[in-house]
N, C-alpha and C positions, 0 to 999 in steps of 0.2 A: 777516870775509870767510871764506867756506868754500873748500875746495879746488875745488869745482865752479864757484863764482863766479869764482875766479882763472883757472881753465882756460877758462871762457867768454870772459873778458876777453882772455886770451892768444890765443885763437882769432880773435877780432875783429881784434886788432892784427896777427896773422899774415897775414890776408888783405890788410890795408893794406900790410904790408911786401912781400908778393908782388906787389902792384900797382905797385911802384916799377920802372918800365921805362925810366927816363931813361938816356941814354947817358953823360951827364956824371957821373963818379964823385963829384965834389965836391957836386953837388946831391943825389945819392942819399944821400951820407953825412949831409948836413944833415937831410934828411927822415927818415932812419933814427934819428938822434939825437933829433929832435923826437918821433917816435913812441914811442921808449923812455922818454923823460922823462915823456910823458903817461901811458904805461902804469904807470910807477913811481909817479907821483902818485896815480893811481886806485887802485892796489893798496894804497898806504899809507893813503889815506883810507878804504878798505874795512876795513883792520885797526884803525886808530886812531880813525876817525870823521871827520866833516867838520871842516875847518879853520875856527875862529871868525873873525868879521870883524876883531876886534882881538886878534891873537895874543899881545899883551903883557898882556892882562887876566888876573888871577889868578882861578881858579875857586873856591878855598877860602881861608878865612882861617886863618892860622897863629896858634894861641892864644898862643904864646910871644912874638909880635911885636906884639900889640895893646897900644895905650897904655891905662893904667889910669885914664882920665878919668872 
């Protein structure tokens, strides 16, 4: 993820944060937290890549742990 992509993502989320006009502080806090978690997830996926379907699956084989069958 480049700086420009991150700033574009932050700009999109900023408009969503500004649109929170609810009077209830508790609801506003929940929405804000959800938006920040979503933005963090998108930023990490942009840096690290997509999360695989099975996150426990190893991508490479360790040659020292292979059985010599």
